N, CA, C and O atoms as a GROMACS GRO file, in nm:
protein
  220
    1MET      N    1   1.168  -2.373  -1.523
    1MET     CA    2   1.139  -2.225  -1.500
    1MET      C    3   1.041  -2.167  -1.388
    1MET      O    4   1.063  -2.089  -1.296
    2LYS      N    5   0.941  -2.225  -1.424
    2LYS     CA    6   0.830  -2.171  -1.275
    2LYS      C    7   0.894  -2.172  -1.131
    2LYS      O    8   0.873  -2.083  -1.048
    3ILE      N    9   0.979  -2.291  -1.109
    3ILE     CA   10   1.016  -2.326  -0.981
    3ILE      C   11   1.084  -2.222  -0.948
    3ILE      O   12   1.077  -2.183  -0.832
    4LEU      N   13   1.174  -2.149  -1.052
    4LEU     CA   14   1.281  -2.025  -1.001
    4LEU      C   15   1.217  -1.904  -0.990
    4LEU      O   16   1.267  -1.814  -0.924
    5ASN      N   17   1.095  -1.888  -1.057
    5ASN     CA   18   1.015  -1.768  -1.005
    5ASN      C   19   0.932  -1.761  -0.909
    5ASN      O   20   0.891  -1.653  -0.867
    6LEU      N   21   0.892  -1.892  -0.853
    6LEU     CA   22   0.830  -1.923  -0.743
    6LEU      C   23   0.941  -1.928  -0.636
    6LEU      O   24   0.880  -1.906  -0.531
    7ILE      N   25   1.048  -1.942  -0.613
    7ILE     CA   26   1.148  -1.934  -0.532
    7ILE      C   27   1.195  -1.806  -0.516
    7ILE      O   28   1.233  -1.772  -0.404
    8HIS      N   29   1.200  -1.720  -0.620
    8HIS     CA   30   1.262  -1.569  -0.616
    8HIS      C   31   1.120  -1.496  -0.556
    8HIS      O   32   1.139  -1.395  -0.488
    9VAL      N   33   0.981  -1.539  -0.575
    9VAL     CA   34   0.901  -1.464  -0.490
    9VAL      C   35   0.866  -1.511  -0.343
    9VAL      O   36   0.812  -1.446  -0.254
   10VAL      N   37   0.902  -1.613  -0.341
   10VAL     CA   38   0.886  -1.669  -0.156
   10VAL      C   39   1.031  -1.588  -0.095
   10VAL      O   40   1.019  -1.522   0.008
   11VAL      N   41   1.128  -1.595  -0.146
   11VAL     CA   42   1.267  -1.582  -0.076
   11VAL      C   43   1.242  -1.384  -0.064
   11VAL      O   44   1.300  -1.322   0.025
   12ALA      N   45   1.163  -1.322  -0.153
   12ALA     CA   46   1.150  -1.180  -0.145
   12ALA      C   47   1.064  -1.145  -0.081
   12ALA      O   48   1.075  -1.042  -0.015
   13GLN      N   49   0.952  -1.219  -0.078
   13GLN     CA   50   0.843  -1.170   0.050
   13GLN      C   51   0.867  -1.198   0.156
   13GLN      O   52   0.802  -1.145   0.246
   14ALA      N   53   0.982  -1.305   0.189
   14ALA     CA   54   1.041  -1.365   0.358
   14ALA      C   55   1.120  -1.170   0.362
   14ALA      O   56   1.095  -1.084   0.447
   15PHE      N   57   1.206  -1.159   0.249
   15PHE     CA   58   1.272  -1.062   0.286
   15PHE      C   59   1.206  -0.906   0.296
   15PHE      O   60   1.255  -0.809   0.353
   16TYR      N   61   1.098  -0.913   0.233
   16TYR     CA   62   1.020  -0.788   0.244
   16TYR      C   63   0.935  -0.760   0.377
   16TYR      O   64   0.873  -0.661   0.416
   17ARG      N   65   0.957  -0.899   0.435
   17ARG     CA   66   0.855  -0.923   0.558
   17ARG      C   67   0.963  -0.889   0.674
   17ARG      O   68   0.921  -0.820   0.766
   18TRP      N   69   1.104  -0.934   0.678
   18TRP     CA   70   1.170  -0.901   0.759
   18TRP      C   71   1.207  -0.746   0.765
   18TRP      O   72   1.233  -0.688   0.870
   19ALA      N   73   1.207  -0.698   0.666
   19ALA     CA   74   1.251  -0.537   0.620
   19ALA      C   75   1.136  -0.484   0.696
   19ALA      O   76   1.193  -0.404   0.771
   20MET      N   77   1.014  -0.479   0.723
   20MET     CA   78   0.884  -0.440   0.761
   20MET      C   79   0.891  -0.436   0.915
   20MET      O   80   0.842  -0.354   0.993
   21ARG      N   81   0.968  -0.552   0.941
   21ARG     CA   82   0.970  -0.566   1.115
   21ARG      C   83   1.101  -0.474   1.134
   21ARG      O   84   1.089  -0.403   1.234
   22GLU      N   85   1.184  -0.461   1.089
   22GLU     CA   86   1.319  -0.365   1.096
   22GLU      C   87   1.320  -0.267   1.101
   22GLU      O   88   1.367  -0.207   1.198
   23ILE      N   89   1.255  -0.198   0.975
   23ILE     CA   90   1.262  -0.062   0.958
   23ILE      C   91   1.152   0.023   1.022
   23ILE      O   92   1.037  -0.012   1.048
   24ASN      N   93   1.214   0.151   1.043
   24ASN     CA   94   1.145   0.276   1.140
   24ASN      C   95   0.986   0.271   1.060
   24ASN      O   96   0.979   0.241   0.941
   25PRO      N   97   0.882   0.300   1.131
   25PRO     CA   98   0.772   0.319   1.029
   25PRO      C   99   0.771   0.458   0.985
   25PRO      O  100   0.675   0.481   0.913
   26LEU      N  101   0.837   0.546   1.003
   26LEU     CA  102   0.880   0.695   0.925
   26LEU      C  103   0.959   0.714   0.843
   26LEU      O  104   0.990   0.827   0.805
   27HIS      N  105   1.025   0.572   0.786
   27HIS     CA  106   1.134   0.580   0.742
   27HIS      C  107   1.058   0.637   0.526
   27HIS      O  108   0.939   0.634   0.494
   28PRO      N  109   1.151   0.669   0.451
   28PRO     CA  110   1.091   0.707   0.346
   28PRO      C  111   1.074   0.649   0.260
   28PRO      O  112   1.017   0.686   0.158
   29ASP      N  113   1.136   0.507   0.290
   29ASP     CA  114   1.106   0.385   0.194
   29ASP      C  115   1.002   0.302   0.181
   29ASP      O  116   0.976   0.225   0.088
   30LEU      N  117   0.919   0.332   0.325
   30LEU     CA  118   0.803   0.208   0.387
   30LEU      C  119   0.690   0.192   0.262
   30LEU      O  120   0.633   0.086   0.237
   31PRO      N  121   0.672   0.309   0.195
   31PRO     CA  122   0.542   0.308   0.117
   31PRO      C  123   0.593   0.188  -0.024
   31PRO      O  124   0.514   0.109  -0.076
   32ARG      N  125   0.715   0.198  -0.056
   32ARG     CA  126   0.750   0.161  -0.171
   32ARG      C  127   0.760   0.016  -0.128
   32ARG      O  128   0.713  -0.065  -0.207
   33ILE      N  129   0.820  -0.036  -0.004
   33ILE     CA  130   0.833  -0.162   0.030
   33ILE      C  131   0.697  -0.228   0.041
   33ILE      O  132   0.679  -0.347   0.014
   34MET      N  133   0.587  -0.133   0.087
   34MET     CA  134   0.459  -0.217   0.116
   34MET      C  135   0.411  -0.251  -0.019
   34MET      O  136   0.347  -0.355  -0.034
   35LEU      N  137   0.441  -0.151  -0.143
   35LEU     CA  138   0.395  -0.165  -0.278
   35LEU      C  139   0.445  -0.285  -0.344
   35LEU      O  140   0.382  -0.346  -0.430
   36ARG      N  141   0.579  -0.320  -0.294
   36ARG     CA  142   0.641  -0.428  -0.392
   36ARG      C  143   0.608  -0.533  -0.268
   36ARG      O  144   0.650  -0.643  -0.302
   37GLN      N  145   0.562  -0.537  -0.169
   37GLN     CA  146   0.482  -0.653  -0.127
   37GLN      C  147   0.368  -0.726  -0.144
   37GLN      O  148   0.328  -0.838  -0.112
   38GLN      N  149   0.314  -0.606  -0.218
   38GLN     CA  150   0.168  -0.621  -0.251
   38GLN      C  151   0.222  -0.660  -0.435
   38GLN      O  152   0.152  -0.753  -0.476
   39GLU      N  153   0.288  -0.629  -0.506
   39GLU     CA  154   0.287  -0.675  -0.623
   39GLU      C  155   0.378  -0.814  -0.586
   39GLU      O  156   0.348  -0.902  -0.667
   40LEU      N  157   0.463  -0.855  -0.506
   40LEU     CA  158   0.483  -0.994  -0.500
   40LEU      C  159   0.353  -1.064  -0.479
   40LEU      O  160   0.314  -1.149  -0.560
   41ALA      N  161   0.282  -1.027  -0.365
   41ALA     CA  162   0.187  -1.110  -0.327
   41ALA      C  163   0.061  -1.145  -0.466
   41ALA      O  164   0.003  -1.253  -0.478
   42ASP      N  165   0.043  -1.030  -0.553
   42ASP     CA  166  -0.059  -1.070  -0.692
   42ASP      C  167   0.046  -1.169  -0.753
   42ASP      O  168  -0.010  -1.272  -0.791
   43LYS      N  169   0.184  -1.168  -0.773
   43LYS     CA  170   0.264  -1.228  -0.854
   43LYS      C  171   0.231  -1.397  -0.802
   43LYS      O  172   0.215  -1.491  -0.880
   44ALA      N  173   0.227  -1.406  -0.674
   44ALA     CA  174   0.239  -1.557  -0.643
   44ALA      C  175   0.079  -1.580  -0.657
   44ALA      O  176   0.045  -1.694  -0.690
   45GLN      N  177  -0.002  -1.503  -0.639
   45GLN     CA  178  -0.144  -1.559  -0.645
   45GLN      C  179  -0.167  -1.582  -0.780
   45GLN      O  180  -0.227  -1.685  -0.809
   46ARG      N  181  -0.119  -1.485  -0.895
   46ARG     CA  182  -0.155  -1.519  -1.058
   46ARG      C  183  -0.083  -1.669  -1.080
   46ARG      O  184  -0.140  -1.750  -1.152
   47MET      N  185   0.041  -1.702  -1.016
   47MET     CA  186   0.129  -1.815  -1.052
   47MET      C  187   0.071  -1.925  -0.992
   47MET      O  188   0.126  -2.032  -1.018
   48PHE      N  189  -0.044  -1.929  -0.907
   48PHE     CA  190  -0.089  -2.043  -0.852
   48PHE      C  191  -0.250  -2.055  -0.878
   48PHE      O  192  -0.319  -2.151  -0.845
   49SER      N  193  -0.302  -1.915  -0.957
   49SER     CA  194  -0.447  -1.964  -1.035
   49SER      C  195  -0.396  -2.009  -1.156
   49SER      O  196  -0.457  -2.099  -1.215
   50VAL      N  197  -0.276  -1.953  -1.209
   50VAL     CA  198  -0.263  -1.980  -1.369
   50VAL      C  199  -0.243  -2.175  -1.350
   50VAL      O  200  -0.286  -2.250  -1.439
   51ARG      N  201  -0.184  -2.222  -1.242
   51ARG     CA  202  -0.116  -2.364  -1.224
   51ARG      C  203  -0.249  -2.450  -1.209
   51ARG      O  204  -0.256  -2.557  -1.270
   52SER      N  205  -0.361  -2.405  -1.124
   52SER     CA  206  -0.467  -2.469  -1.090
   52SER      C  207  -0.537  -2.482  -1.212
   52SER      O  208  -0.602  -2.585  -1.224
   53PHE      N  209  -0.539  -2.388  -1.318
   53PHE     CA  210  -0.650  -2.384  -1.428
   53PHE      C  211  -0.558  -2.519  -1.564
   53PHE      O  212  -0.605  -2.565  -1.668
   54SER      N  213  -0.448  -2.537  -1.514
   54SER     CA  214  -0.380  -2.573  -1.628
   54SER      C  215  -0.344  -2.726  -1.650
   54SER      O  216  -0.290  -2.780  -1.747
   55GLN      N  217  -0.416  -2.803  -1.475
   55GLN     CA  218  -0.377  -2.916  -1.458
   55GLN      C  219  -0.488  -2.966  -1.501
   55GLN      O  220  -0.504  -3.088  -1.505
   0.00000   0.00000   0.00000
């Protein structure tokens, strides 16, 4: 199950990086995209920090 979560985070991060490149800087959804990118980065960091303690 952890591998599915990891795949989801990696794909979502790639999508949001692409969206940030393509979107108009004045688009109203820009803050939401930036917030989601930060949430995914935090989730990935938590996934890896938990894994390192459990080994």
